[in-house]
Structures are given as C-alpha cells and as structure tokens.
LOVONU-973313 format. One record per atom (N, C-alpha, C): residue in three letters; x, y negated, z. Coordinates in steps of 0.001 Angstrom, whole numbers, plus 500000, padded with zeros to 6 digits. Layout:
N
[r Ala [X Y Z]];
...
end
This chain:
222
[r Met [489963 485560 491453]];
[r Met [489041 485835 492534]];
[r Met [489424 487187 493216]];
[r Lys [489611 487141 494501]];
[r Lys [490082 488346 495261]];
[r Lys [488962 489420 495383]];
[r Lys [489392 490652 495096]];
[r Lys [488408 491757 495148]];
[r Lys [488418 492379 496544]];
[r Ile [487236 492599 497086]];
[r Ile [487117 493254 498399]];
[r Ile [486163 494376 498319]];
[r Leu [486635 495520 498782]];
[r Leu [485809 496732 498771]];
[r Leu [485089 496843 500136]];
[r Ile [483770 497007 500040]];
[r Ile [482914 497191 501200]];
[r Ile [482483 498651 501265]];
[r Val [482948 499310 502320]];
[r Val [482566 500747 502512]];
[r Val [481590 500822 503664]];
[r Glu [480288 500906 503361]];
[r Glu [479244 500842 504392]];
[r Glu [478031 501589 503914]];
[r Asp [477564 502600 504578]];
[r Asp [476494 503421 504135]];
[r Asp [475090 502750 504418]];
[r Asp [475040 501805 505261]];
[r Asp [473800 501086 505494]];
[r Asp [473524 500113 504336]];
[r Ile [472478 500392 503562]];
[r Ile [472218 499600 502398]];
[r Ile [471993 498130 502711]];
[r His [471290 497832 503788]];
[r His [471012 496440 504182]];
[r His [472279 495716 504506]];
[r Ile [473130 496314 505327]];
[r Ile [474382 495657 505804]];
[r Ile [475279 495562 504564]];
[r Asn [475410 496537 503727]];
[r Asn [476226 496451 502519]];
[r Asn [475797 495288 501642]];
[r Ser [474509 495207 501378]];
[r Ser [474023 494154 500492]];
[r Ser [474246 492787 501136]];
[r Met [474058 492612 502442]];
[r Met [474297 491417 503132]];
[r Met [475780 490977 503037]];
[r Leu [476657 491953 503191]];
[r Leu [478047 491634 503074]];
[r Leu [478479 491249 501651]];
[r Cys [477919 491917 500680]];
[r Cys [478182 491590 499281]];
[r Cys [477770 490161 498986]];
[r Glu [476569 489753 499458]];
[r Glu [476097 488397 499241]];
[r Glu [476904 487391 499943]];
[r Leu [477315 487666 501202]];
[r Leu [478177 486817 501999]];
[r Leu [479514 486539 501261]];
[r Leu [480103 487601 500751]];
[r Leu [481376 487461 500068]];
[r Leu [481256 486694 498782]];
[r Arg [480174 486941 497983]];
[r Arg [479938 486189 496742]];
[r Arg [479845 484674 497067]];
[r Gln [479087 484377 498098]];
[r Gln [478911 482962 498476]];
[r Gln [480204 482286 498835]];
[r Asn [481148 483061 499282]];
[r Asn [482486 482526 499661]];
[r Asn [483592 482809 498711]];
[r His [483148 483049 497402]];
[r His [484058 483108 496285]];
[r His [484978 484345 496345]];
[r Tyr [484472 485466 496805]];
[r Tyr [485158 486699 496705]];
[r Tyr [484396 487609 495740]];
[r Met [485062 488642 495236]];
[r Met [484378 489552 494333]];
[r Met [484182 490919 495098]];
[r Pro [482977 491164 495619]];
[r Pro [482702 492366 496363]];
[r Pro [482435 493593 495500]];
[r Tyr [482885 494771 495945]];
[r Tyr [482562 496056 495365]];
[r Tyr [481941 496845 496496]];
[r Ala [480868 497586 496197]];
[r Ala [480110 498322 497240]];
[r Ala [480359 499856 497099]];
[r Ala [480640 500503 498216]];
[r Ala [480737 501909 498312]];
[r Ala [479902 502351 499493]];
[r Phe [479156 503432 499340]];
[r Phe [478212 503874 500414]];
[r Phe [478654 505186 501065]];
[r Ser [479817 505656 500696]];
[r Ser [480365 506918 501324]];
[r Ser [481854 506875 501219]];
[r Gly [482502 507752 501964]];
[r Gly [483993 507828 501899]];
[r Gly [484434 508324 500526]];
[r Thr [483736 509273 500042]];
[r Thr [484072 509846 498677]];
[r Thr [484003 508793 497609]];
[r Glu [482928 508009 497634]];
[r Glu [482760 506925 496653]];
[r Glu [483885 505833 496816]];
[r Ala [484253 505609 498033]];
[r Ala [485310 504643 498310]];
[r Ala [486590 505101 497734]];
[r Ile [486945 506390 497911]];
[r Ile [488233 506924 497400]];
[r Ile [488232 506841 495884]];
[r Leu [487101 507092 495255]];
[r Leu [486984 507037 493775]];
[r Leu [487220 505602 493317]];
[r Leu [486609 504633 493949]];
[r Leu [486783 503251 493536]];
[r Leu [488231 502771 493739]];
[r Leu [488847 503266 494797]];
[r Leu [490244 502887 495091]];
[r Leu [491182 503439 494053]];
[r Ser [490796 504527 493427]];
[r Ser [491608 505088 492341]];
[r Ser [491432 504316 491026]];
[r Gln [490426 503528 490914]];
[r Gln [490082 502812 489654]];
[r Gln [490403 501358 489707]];
[r Glu [490388 500749 490917]];
[r Glu [490524 499308 491053]];
[r Glu [491602 498979 492035]];
[r Gln [492179 497812 491953]];
[r Gln [493145 497256 492922]];
[r Gln [492383 496269 493736]];
[r Phe [492325 496494 495065]];
[r Phe [491640 495588 495987]];
[r Phe [492644 494793 496826]];
[r Gln [492220 493575 497216]];
[r Gln [493034 492795 498115]];
[r Gln [492725 493035 499572]];
[r Leu [491512 493618 499839]];
[r Leu [491161 493930 501205]];
[r Leu [489965 494931 501249]];
[r Ile [489911 495663 502302]];
[r Ile [488856 496661 502430]];
[r Ile [488143 496500 503785]];
[r Leu [486812 496390 503698]];
[r Leu [485959 496394 504898]];
[r Leu [485419 497821 505025]];
[r Leu [485784 498513 506141]];
[r Leu [485574 499918 506261]];
[r Leu [484681 500293 507475]];
[r Asp [483508 500754 507237]];
[r Asp [482678 501261 508323]];
[r Asp [483225 502595 508777]];
[r Leu [483225 502875 510024]];
[r Leu [483775 504108 510573]];
[r Leu [482800 505282 510556]];
[r Met [481505 504983 510654]];
[r Met [480478 505998 510716]];
[r Met [479929 506212 509280]];
[r Leu [480572 507077 508557]];
[r Leu [480150 507293 507167]];
[r Leu [479706 508763 506920]];
[r Pro [478834 508954 505951]];
[r Pro [478452 510361 505622]];
[r Pro [479614 511044 504862]];
[r Gly [479713 512320 505011]];
[r Gly [480822 513004 504354]];
[r Gly [482143 512691 505029]];
[r Lys [483081 512145 504312]];
[r Lys [484351 511698 504872]];
[r Lys [484088 510585 505914]];
[r Thr [484692 510699 507084]];
[r Thr [484537 509667 508079]];
[r Thr [485453 508479 507753]];
[r Gly [485176 507355 508395]];
[r Gly [486003 506191 508132]];
[r Gly [487513 506424 508434]];
[r Ile [487749 507122 509495]];
[r Ile [489155 507482 509880]];
[r Ile [489792 508303 508741]];
[r Glu [489102 509265 508218]];
[r Glu [489607 510125 507118]];
[r Glu [489883 509283 505892]];
[r Val [489000 508322 505597]];
[r Val [489204 507441 504428]];
[r Val [490456 506564 504723]];
[r Leu [490562 506079 505930]];
[r Leu [491719 505239 506313]];
[r Leu [493017 505994 506140]];
[r Asp [493001 507305 506508]];
[r Asp [494212 508141 506416]];
[r Asp [494588 508307 504904]];
[r Glu [493588 508452 504006]];
[r Glu [493882 508587 502592]];
[r Glu [494411 507255 502046]];
[r Ile [493812 506120 502447]];
[r Ile [494271 504810 502020]];
[r Ile [495772 504638 502354]];
[r Arg [496143 504988 503553]];
[r Arg [497479 504731 504054]];
[r Arg [498521 505715 503461]];
[r Thr [498066 506679 502784]];
[r Thr [499071 507612 502129]];
[r Thr [499813 506898 500956]];
[r Asn [499206 505917 500367]];
[r Asn [499880 505252 499219]];
[r Asn [499538 503786 499090]];
[r Ser [498966 503161 500127]];
[r Ser [498610 501759 500007]];
[r Ser [498740 501010 501353]];
[r Arg [499113 499750 501248]];
[r Arg [499222 498900 502430]];
[r Arg [498166 497789 502355]];
[r Thr [497096 498059 501527]];
[r Thr [496007 497079 501462]];
[r Thr [495369 496828 502805]];
[r Pro [495204 495570 503217]];
[r Pro [494647 495313 504539]];
[r Pro [493239 495894 504722]];
[r Val [493028 496515 505878]];
[r Val [491757 497130 506197]];
[r Val [491230 496568 507493]];
[r Ile [489991 496045 507403]];
[r Ile [489270 495606 508621]];
[r Ile [488142 496631 508855]];
[r Ala [488217 497236 510018]];
[r Ala [487219 498294 510375]];
[r Ala [485968 497657 510921]];
[r Leu [484836 498161 510542]];
[r Leu [483554 497775 511075]];
[r Leu [483093 498861 512037]];
[r Thr [483015 498549 513316]];
[r Thr [482798 499657 514270]];
[r Thr [481764 499189 515352]];
[r Ala [481063 500205 515794]];
[r Ala [480056 499976 516828]];
[r Ala [480651 500122 518218]];
[r Val [481887 500651 518309]];
[r Val [482505 500878 519614]];
[r Val [483594 499843 519814]];
[r Ser [483763 499441 521129]];
[r Ser [484752 498422 521411]];
[r Ser [485605 498782 522626]];
[r Asp [485461 500029 523134]];
[r Asp [486298 500391 524296]];
[r Asp [487772 500395 523864]];
[r Lys [488666 500121 524806]];
[r Lys [490103 499976 524540]];
[r Lys [490724 501142 523915]];
[r Glu [490323 502372 524347]];
[r Glu [490929 503573 523808]];
[r Glu [490626 503757 522327]];
[r Ser [489363 503527 521989]];
[r Ser [488932 503658 520617]];
[r Ser [489593 502635 519691]];
[r Val [489802 501436 520184]];
[r Val [490388 500370 519441]];
[r Val [491867 500662 519167]];
[r Val [492567 501139 520230]];
[r Val [493978 501488 520088]];
[r Val [494155 502611 519059]];
[r Ser [493280 503652 519140]];
[r Ser [493350 504750 518204]];
[r Ser [493146 504232 516729]];
[r Leu [492224 503344 516596]];
[r Leu [491885 502752 515247]];
[r Leu [493113 502016 514701]];
[r Leu [493769 501191 515526]];
[r Leu [494907 500437 515003]];
[r Leu [496071 501374 514742]];
[r Lys [496259 502393 515560]];
[r Lys [497323 503340 515304]];
[r Lys [497112 504106 514020]];
[r Ala [495846 504321 513683]];
[r Ala [495517 505060 512441]];
[r Ala [495783 504258 511165]];
[r Gly [495998 502932 511363]];
[r Gly [496374 502079 510166]];
[r Gly [495494 500915 509890]];
[r Ala [494467 500714 510720]];
[r Ala [493638 499489 510504]];
[r Ala [494419 498239 510850]];
[r Asn [494242 497218 510041]];
[r Asn [494899 495908 510381]];
[r Asn [494145 495098 511394]];
[r Asp [492825 495275 511416]];
[r Asp [491999 494528 512386]];
[r Asp [490648 495276 512466]];
[r Tyr [489808 494850 513419]];
[r Tyr [488445 495424 513532]];
[r Tyr [487527 494363 514009]];
[r Ile [486270 494625 513794]];
[r Ile [485187 493713 514286]];
[r Ile [484018 494615 514694]];
[r Thr [483448 494327 515805]];
[r Thr [482380 495199 516299]];
[r Thr [481027 494691 515818]];
[r Lys [480123 495634 515581]];
[r Lys [478764 495344 515156]];
[r Lys [477902 495124 516404]];
[r Pro [476905 494256 516350]];
[r Pro [476691 493267 515248]];
[r Pro [477765 492161 515303]];
[r Phe [478165 491613 514135]];
[r Phe [479215 490682 514118]];
[r Phe [478702 489352 513586]];
[r Asp [479431 488297 513889]];
[r Asp [479103 486934 513455]];
[r Asp [479778 486728 512102]];
[r Asn [478977 486285 511141]];
[r Asn [479561 486135 509757]];
[r Asn [480742 485233 509675]];
[r Ser [480683 484136 510467]];
[r Ser [481820 483186 510432]];
[r Ser [483048 483804 510946]];
[r Glu [482947 484649 512023]];
[r Glu [484106 485337 512602]];
[r Glu [484650 486329 511556]];
[r Leu [483773 487080 510893]];
[r Leu [484232 488066 509861]];
[r Leu [484990 487360 508757]];
[r Leu [484428 486228 508270]];
[r Leu [485103 485464 507170]];
[r Leu [486462 484967 507627]];
[r Ala [486594 484562 508863]];
[r Ala [487796 484067 509415]];
[r Ala [488850 485196 509461]];
[r Arg [488366 486400 509896]];
[r Arg [489318 487535 509968]];
[r Arg [489783 487990 508601]];
[r Ile [488870 487931 507634]];
[r Ile [489219 488207 506220]];
[r Ile [490258 487266 505698]];
[r Glu [490063 485991 505960]];
[r Glu [490993 484958 505527]];
[r Glu [492380 485182 506136]];
[r Val [492441 485499 507392]];
[r Val [493753 485737 508103]];
[r Val [494438 486918 507480]];
[r Gln [493745 487999 507242]];
[r Gln [494390 489191 506661]];
[r Gln [494904 488919 505219]];
[r Leu [494095 488245 504453]];
[r Leu [494506 487980 503057]];
[r Leu [495722 487029 503054]];
[r Arg [495736 486041 503891]];
[r Arg [496870 485129 503947]];
[r Arg [498151 485842 504474]];
[r Ser [497941 486677 505490]];
[r Ser [499127 487372 506046]];
[r Ser [499666 488361 504962]];
[r Asn [498809 489058 504294]];
[r Asn [499272 489953 503252]];
[r Asn [499951 489313 502096]];
[r Ser [499455 488172 501719]];
[r Ser [500057 487375 500635]];
[r Ser [501469 486951 501006]];
[r Gln [501675 486548 502294]];
[r Gln [503010 486144 502736]];
[r Gln [503945 487349 502749]];
[r Lys [503480 488542 503148]];
[r Lys [504290 489703 503212]];
[r Lys [504704 490140 501830]];
[r Gln [503808 489973 500807]];
[r Gln [504123 490410 499459]];
[r Gln [505172 489611 498833]];
[r Thr [505376 488393 499280]];
[r Thr [506447 487551 498677]];
[r Thr [507830 488022 499150]];
[r Ser [507918 488677 500299]];
[r Ser [509242 489088 500777]];
[r Ser [509349 490599 500949]];
[r Gln [508296 491361 500632]];
[r Gln [508346 492805 500797]];
[r Gln [507836 493485 499508]];
[r Leu [508390 494688 499335]];
[r Leu [507963 495478 498163]];
[r Leu [507655 496881 498773]];
[r Thr [506471 497465 498420]];
[r Thr [506075 498704 499077]];
[r Thr [505664 499720 497991]];
[r Phe [506078 500960 498149]];
[r Phe [505616 502076 497331]];
[r Phe [505419 503239 498287]];
[r Arg [504139 503658 498427]];
[r Arg [503797 504710 499342]];
[r Arg [504390 504337 500722]];
[r Asp [505299 505140 501350]];
[r Asp [505778 504896 502691]];
[r Asp [507089 504135 502685]];
[r Val [507589 503770 501527]];
[r Val [508865 503019 501434]];
[r Val [508606 501563 501305]];
[r Thr [509305 500779 502135]];
[r Thr [509165 499320 502111]];
[r Thr [510531 498688 502007]];
[r Leu [510725 497754 501069]];
[r Leu [511932 497005 500930]];
[r Leu [511708 495545 501436]];
[r Asp [512562 495109 502302]];
[r Asp [512589 493711 502762]];
[r Asp [513478 492960 501813]];
[r Leu [512942 492186 500948]];
[r Leu [513715 491592 499861]];
[r Leu [514581 490407 500386]];
[r Glu [514232 489844 501540]];
[r Glu [515050 488791 502100]];
[r Glu [516241 489285 502902]];
[r Arg [516042 490415 503614]];
[r Arg [517119 490934 504420]];
[r Arg [517870 492098 503778]];
[r Phe [517367 492528 502621]];
[r Phe [517929 493633 501921]];
[r Phe [517977 494897 502814]];
[r Asp [516854 495117 503517]];
[r Asp [516682 496310 504336]];
[r Asp [515650 497206 503677]];
[r Ala [515809 498508 503805]];
[r Ala [514847 499476 503259]];
[r Ala [514433 500448 504348]];
[r Phe [513090 500756 504389]];
[r Phe [512554 501605 505386]];
[r Phe [511589 502620 504758]];
[r Ile [511523 503769 505407]];
[r Ile [510514 504756 504996]];
[r Ile [509765 505140 506289]];
[r Ser [508427 504992 506286]];
[r Ser [507656 505167 507500]];
[r Ser [508275 504447 508693]];
[r Glu [508775 503193 508369]];
[r Glu [509326 502315 509391]];
[r Glu [510729 502787 509929]];
[r Gln [511287 503801 509268]];
[r Gln [512632 504300 509684]];
[r Gln [513624 503747 508645]];
[r Pro [514749 503099 509146]];
[r Pro [515726 502506 508199]];
[r Pro [516406 503572 507320]];
[r Leu [516603 503228 506070]];
[r Leu [517219 504127 505144]];
[r Leu [518698 503939 505024]];
[r Gly [519180 502755 505438]];
[r Gly [520657 502518 505403]];
[r Gly [521231 502519 503962]];
[r Leu [520620 501788 503031]];
[r Leu [521092 501879 501643]];
[r Leu [522195 500867 501434]];
[r Ser [523036 501315 500457]];
[r Ser [524103 500367 499995]];
[r Ser [523439 499319 499087]];
[r Lys [524208 498306 498720]];
[r Lys [523679 497246 497825]];
[r Lys [523190 497835 496511]];
[r Arg [524025 498691 495907]];
[r Arg [523643 499258 494629]];
[r Arg [522401 500182 494760]];
[r Glu [522336 500975 495821]];
[r Glu [521221 501853 496028]];
[r Glu [519938 501055 496222]];
[r Phe [520074 499940 496960]];
[r Phe [518893 499044 497216]];
[r Phe [518399 498496 495918]];
[r Glu [519354 498000 495057]];
[r Glu [518954 497380 493772]];
[r Glu [518339 498390 492816]];
[r Ile [518875 499588 492801]];
[r Ile [518250 500656 491957]];
[r Ile [516817 500930 492434]];
[r Leu [516631 501121 493696]];
[r Leu [515318 501386 494257]];
[r Leu [514347 500235 494043]];
[r Arg [514849 499069 494176]];
[r Arg [514010 497844 493934]];
[r Arg [513541 497801 492507]];
[r Leu [514431 498077 491599]];
[r Leu [514065 498016 490147]];
[r Leu [513005 499079 489817]];
[r Leu [513193 500244 490350]];
[r Leu [512237 501369 490117]];
[r Leu [510867 501060 490769]];
[r Met [510895 500479 491959]];
[r Met [509642 500198 492702]];
[r Met [508899 499026 492039]];
[r Glu [509626 498030 491502]];
[r Glu [508967 496930 490834]];
[r Glu [508294 497323 489562]];
[r Asn [508679 498486 488959]];
[r Asn [508088 498968 487739]];
[r Asn [507881 500485 487879]];
[r Pro [506929 500845 488765]];
[r Pro [506786 502287 489129]];
[r Pro [506379 503214 487981]];
[r Asn [505788 502649 486927]];
[r Asn [505367 503499 485793]];
[r Asn [506323 503551 484682]];
[r Lys [507416 502772 484786]];
[r Lys [508400 502703 483671]];
[r Lys [509509 503656 483902]];
[r Val [509870 504357 482815]];
[r Val [511111 505222 482910]];
[r Val [512347 504364 482480]];
[r Phe [513334 504359 483401]];
[r Phe [514566 503596 483141]];
[r Phe [515657 504591 482671]];
[r Thr [516248 504247 481528]];
[r Thr [517402 505041 481121]];
[r Thr [518625 504658 481967]];
[r Lys [519636 505483 481881]];
[r Lys [520902 505154 482662]];
[r Lys [521495 503883 482197]];
[r Asn [521285 503609 480898]];
[r Asn [521749 502357 480340]];
[r Asn [520988 501170 480979]];
[r Asn [519672 501287 481065]];
[r Asn [518851 500245 481737]];
[r Asn [519366 499968 483120]];
[r Leu [519488 501047 483909]];
[r Leu [519829 500918 485295]];
[r Leu [521221 500277 485435]];
[r Tyr [522183 500746 484654]];
[r Tyr [523539 500204 484805]];
[r Tyr [523568 498725 484470]];
[r Glu [522924 498382 483377]];
[r Glu [523040 496944 482933]];
[r Glu [522238 496019 483878]];
[r Ser [521116 496563 484453]];
[r Ser [520333 495738 485382]];
[r Ser [520955 495618 486752]];
[r Val [521529 496647 487241]];
[r Val [522076 496712 488619]];
[r Val [523539 496219 488652]];
[r Trp [524336 496808 487776]];
[r Trp [525810 496414 487704]];
[r Trp [526019 495192 486896]];
[r Arg [525000 494779 486105]];
[r Arg [525119 493639 485266]];
[r Arg [526342 493656 484359]];
[r Asp [526483 494817 483749]];
[r Asp [527642 495065 482901]];
[r Asp [527228 495975 481786]];
[r Glu [527987 496024 480740]];
[r Glu [527594 496877 479619]];
[r Glu [527822 498322 479997]];
[r Phe [526914 499207 479686]];
[r Phe [526972 500628 480035]];
[r Phe [527987 501324 479083]];
[r Met [528974 501994 479636]];
[r Met [529974 502632 478883]];
[r Met [529826 504131 478802]];
[r Gly [528652 504626 479135]];
[r Gly [528344 506007 479042]];
[r Gly [528849 506840 480174]];
[r Asp [529100 506167 481368]];
[r Asp [529554 506939 482564]];
[r Asp [528325 507406 483368]];
[r Asp [527778 508559 482987]];
[r Asp [526606 509111 483615]];
[r Asp [526850 509312 485116]];
[r Asn [528071 509648 485535]];
[r Asn [528320 510089 486857]];
[r Asn [528046 508966 487855]];
[r Thr [528348 507669 487495]];
[r Thr [528079 506599 488426]];
[r Thr [526616 506492 488774]];
[r Ile [525745 506590 487835]];
[r Ile [524281 506505 488032]];
[r Ile [523860 507779 488836]];
[r Asn [524314 508907 488382]];
[r Asn [523914 510156 489014]];
[r Asn [524286 510198 490497]];
[r Val [525408 509726 490850]];
[r Val [525875 509717 492246]];
[r Val [524976 508787 493083]];
[r His [524668 507611 492545]];
[r His [523814 506677 493342]];
[r His [522408 507223 493513]];
[r Ile [521855 507791 492445]];
[r Ile [520522 508398 492527]];
[r Ile [520510 509531 493515]];
[r Ser [521550 510348 493490]];
[r Ser [521626 511497 494384]];
[r Ser [521689 511028 495865]];
[r Lys [522487 509983 496099]];
[r Lys [522572 509447 497483]];
[r Lys [521231 508855 497962]];
[r Leu [520538 508220 497002]];
[r Leu [519272 507615 497305]];
[r Leu [518256 508740 497739]];
[r Arg [518232 509762 496964]];
[r Arg [517319 510854 497177]];
[r Arg [517642 511561 498528]];
[r Ser [518892 511629 498819]];
[r Ser [519328 512309 500077]];
[r Ser [518930 511513 501290]];
[r Lys [519001 510191 501166]];
[r Lys [518600 509311 502294]];
[r Lys [517123 509346 502490]];
[r Ile [516401 509383 501428]];
[r Ile [514892 509452 501599]];
[r Ile [514505 510857 502082]];
[r Ala [515200 511895 501650]];
[r Ala [514838 513259 502019]];
[r Ala [515028 513535 503461]];
[r Lys [515835 512728 504138]];
[r Lys [516064 512913 505592]];
[r Lys [514759 512643 506362]];
[r His [513810 511911 505740]];
[r His [512592 511519 506433]];
[r His [511332 512073 505867]];
[r Thr [511423 512695 504689]];
[r Thr [510168 513200 504071]];
[r Thr [510539 514308 503072]];
[r Asp [509570 515212 502891]];
[r Asp [509713 516237 501875]];
[r Asp [509180 515767 500510]];
[r Asp [508509 514670 500477]];
[r Asp [507920 514141 499273]];
[r Asp [509006 513632 498309]];
[r Glu [508790 513881 496971]];
[r Glu [509774 513394 495977]];
[r Glu [509326 511926 495612]];
[r Tyr [510280 511037 495654]];
[r Tyr [510015 509644 495384]];
[r Tyr [510590 509225 494024]];
[r Ile [511786 509764 493669]];
[r Ile [512399 509401 492417]];
[r Ile [512360 510596 491481]];
[r Lys [511690 510424 490323]];
[r Lys [511501 511535 489459]];
[r Lys [512483 511445 488213]];
[r Thr [513058 512566 487906]];
[r Thr [513859 512668 486733]];
[r Thr [513035 512945 485529]];
[r Val [513088 512138 484517]];
[r Val [512430 512404 483234]];
[r Val [513506 512924 482288]];
[r Trp [513550 514239 482120]];
[r Trp [514641 514856 481458]];
[r Trp [514926 514314 480043]];
[r Gly [516153 514012 479807]];
[r Gly [516541 513480 478494]];
[r Gly [516313 512008 478300]];
[r Ile [515707 511398 479336]];
[r Ile [515448 509941 479233]];
[r Ile [516050 509127 480398]];
[r Gly [515619 509483 481651]];
[r Gly [516098 508699 482785]];
[r Gly [515382 508966 484016]];
[r Phe [515007 507894 484755]];
[r Phe [514375 508004 486064]];
[r Phe [513206 507093 486195]];
[r Lys [512296 507457 487052]];
[r Lys [511115 506596 487441]];
[r Lys [510630 506982 488814]];
[r Met [509799 506158 489401]];
[r Met [509142 506557 490635]];
[r Met [508135 507664 490428]];
[r Asn [507987 508502 491326]];
[r Asn [507080 509678 491186]];
[r Asn [505686 509209 491617]];
[r Val [504995 508612 490664]];
[r Val [503634 508026 490937]];
[r Val [502603 509132 491085]];
end
C-alpha cells in the first residue's frame, strides 16, 4: 500500500484527505506543520506528498526546499492561489503538480495516480541520490541536471554505491563487481577512478558525495 504524507494545518481538510485516501487504498500520514512534516520525512519513506503552502512555522515553500535537498518524491502542492506567476514559481521550486483550493476529490485522485505512475516509470530507469541522477538505460549521469561525463567504469562504481548508499564497499568489492575480475591488490586502479569521480562531482558542488571509510573502503556520504 502506497504511503502518502498530507501536510495541511487545517484539521478538517487534513482529516477529509486522510479518509479519501484510505477509501482509495492508500496509507495516509498526517502532518499539521512544516516542522512535523520534516520529522515524519526523516522517519518514513513516502511515495507522494500533498503539501499545503500556507503552514504555521515553516512555509510550504521552505518545506519543499528541504524535501528537494535529498529527495525526488513527487509533491502535489495544495494552494489557494492560481495566478500564473505564483504557479511558475511553485513549479520552479520543485513541485511536480499543484491543485487549487477548493478542489474536486476526483481530480485530486487523478493527479495523485498520474504522479505515482510517472514516478514508478522513472524509478525503473533512473537512480537518484540527493542531486545526482543516473539514467540506467542511456548510461548518463547528472548532478543538478548538469552532465557529469563519466566513463563506463566511473558510472558503474557510482551506480553500485548509489544502489547501496549505506553499505561500505571494500576495494576488493568494487573491483570484483565493476571489473568482474579477481582483485589482485592494485589499490591504485580503484583510487584513480574514485578520485576522478570526486573531481567531476566537485565541479558542480562543494558537497561530499563519496565518503572514505578509512581502513575499509568507500560509501555514499548519507
């Protein structure tokens, strides 16, 4: 059952949305402020977020900014404004879609279904970690939509690390998985490829993506 986070401070609307989603075989989670939403997002993995923009404390846009720092989870904004400038700003901030209040329940459900289906299709061919995206069909890598220009080996190393972001890979693990050959203790081969990977990523961000676990190997910097 797909989990959907509802971030809405109006108790009546939040309750109504929870009931609507339950009736349509989704598992709703309710948050009534931006701070509560961020806490839930750190504890649970959601397939979609319904995000009201007018929230107490953190605004909806601030919550959206935090979501987009490390997640591509689809976000449908619930907004009372519909002028073109506001909508464009909302989409540029990272919302996948929006619906204006008051909204029709059938339309909302249809928009939810579209976003879930679209995201499911993307996940089969894309791998994402923070701002890095790998296109697994075309063997392209991007950071913040900028191409990284990785070699085949660099791509495969990054793919392996991103598929298992919490796992530490020894040089032996990396060599045997990427080169598909027995590791003969040549540290330099792995070190050179990791160094090139880091350099290409560093051209676009100051954030560290690949972490060295001294004496063991490498992992994503979660």
